[in-house]
Every structure is written in structure tokens, then in C-alpha cells.
N, C-alpha and C positions, 0 to 999 in steps of 0.2 A: 568359647561360645560365640558364634556369630549368628545373627539374625539378618536374612535378606528379604526384601519386599519389594515385589515388581508393582508396577502400575502404569498406567496408559494404554491398555489393551482396549480393543473394541472392534466394532463393525464398520468396515470401510469399504468403498467400492473399488474396483480395479483401477489403478492410476492414482489412487490416492495415497496420503501419508498418516504416519502416526509416529509419534515420538514416545518411547518406553522408557521408564526410569527404575532404577534399582537403588533402594536406599539399604545401606549396611550399617549396622550397630551391634554393640557388645564388646567385651573386653577383648576379644581375640581377633577385632579388626586390624589388618595390617596392610603393609604395602604390597602384598601379592597381586599378581595379575588377575583380572576379572573378565569374565566372558558371558556370552549369550548362547543358549542353546533353544532349540525349539523341537517340538513332537507332534506330528500329525496322527489322527486315529490310523491304527494299523501300520504305522512305520516307526523305525527307530528314531531315537534322539539325535538330532542332527546340530553339529557345531555351526554357529552363525558368526560369531565375531569374538575377538579377544583382545585385551589392552593391558599392557604394565602400567605401574604407578605414573611413570613419566609421561607416557603416551608414545614414546619412542618406538615401542615394540607394539605394532597392530597387525592381526590376522584377520582375513575375511574367508567365509566359506564360498566356494566357487559359485554358488547359486545365488549370491546376494552382492557380489563385488560390483561396485559401480552404482548401486541403490541405496545401501545401508551405510551407515557412519556410526562407529561407536566413539564414546568419548566418556571422560570421566572428571568430576569436580571433587578434588580430595579434601577440600576444606568442608564439603558437604557430605563426604563419604558416598557419594553418589555416582553411579555409571548410567550412561543413557544410550540408547540405541534409536537412532534417527532412520527412519524407513520410508524411503521415498518410492513411486512408481510401483506400488505394490502389486502383487498378483495373485490370483487365487491359490496358486501353489505355496503361497506364504502363509496360509491359514495355519494355525496351530497353536499350541499351548507354549508361550515362551518364557523360559526359565533363565535366571542369573545365576551365576556360580562364581565362587572364590578358587582360582588356582592353587595347586599345592606349592608353586614356585613363583618366583619373580617375573618369569618371562615364558612367552610362548614359544614353541619350536613347532616346525611341521608334524613332529612326530608326538606332540603333547597336547592335542586339541581335543583327545577323547574325553568322555564323562569321568572315567576313572582317574583322571588327573585333577579333579575338582573336589573339594573338601565339603564345601557348604553351598546348599541350594535353596533358593527361594521357593515359594508355593506356585509359582506361575502365574501368567496373565494371559489371558485369551485374546487371541488376534484372529478375527475372520474377515476374509476378504472375498467380497461378492463379485461376480461376473458381469 
């Protein structure tokens, strides 16, 4: 049993920044990799970023490379997503998720590779 709670979403103008947090709790919290996804209306869920326990294995979706940074504080069981230079196309509901294994690979970024999900936090970027 793992509970994931996202926070930090909101409304921001294009070019602005937001920092999302994902707090994990429960007896099943582990050292597995963690990731962020987003979903916009009418679109499929999109992988945004993923990170393993040590931070040595990090993946980003192509659309956010150079703008977003994922990090984690294991003492707080919290994963962060720093989002800079936001664009209207970044708008969506952002979810954090626990991966089924310790590390990400190019072939294991899909939603089905993740076991637990938060409720999501809304990010809206205005032009």
C-alpha cells in the first residue's frame, strides 16, 4: 500500500515556473524509481520525467528536456518536478507514479510500468 499525493500545481503565464511535489507514504514505500506523467484533455497520458532512488538514472520526455528537472529527497519520501519556461502545451493534469523496478529504460517509461499513482495536480499555462 502506497499513497502518493501531488501538490504545487496552479495557473501560470507562459514563460513562468512551477515546482510540483509528490509525497509518498505507506508501508510499501520502497527504493523503486519514481516518475511524472501528464495528461491533457483529449490526449493520452504522456511520460514527463523519471528518476531512480540515487538520482543516477534520469529520463525526460523529449518535449520537456532542458526546461524541467526531476529530483527527489529520500529522507522525505518526496519527488519534485521543477518546471521552467512553461508553455501552453504543458497544460494538463500531472501525476506522479511509482515504477515497478529500480531503474528506467527507454522501453519502460509507459504507464503500465508503474504500480501506484497519485490523484494528480492541475497545471494550466496561459498564453
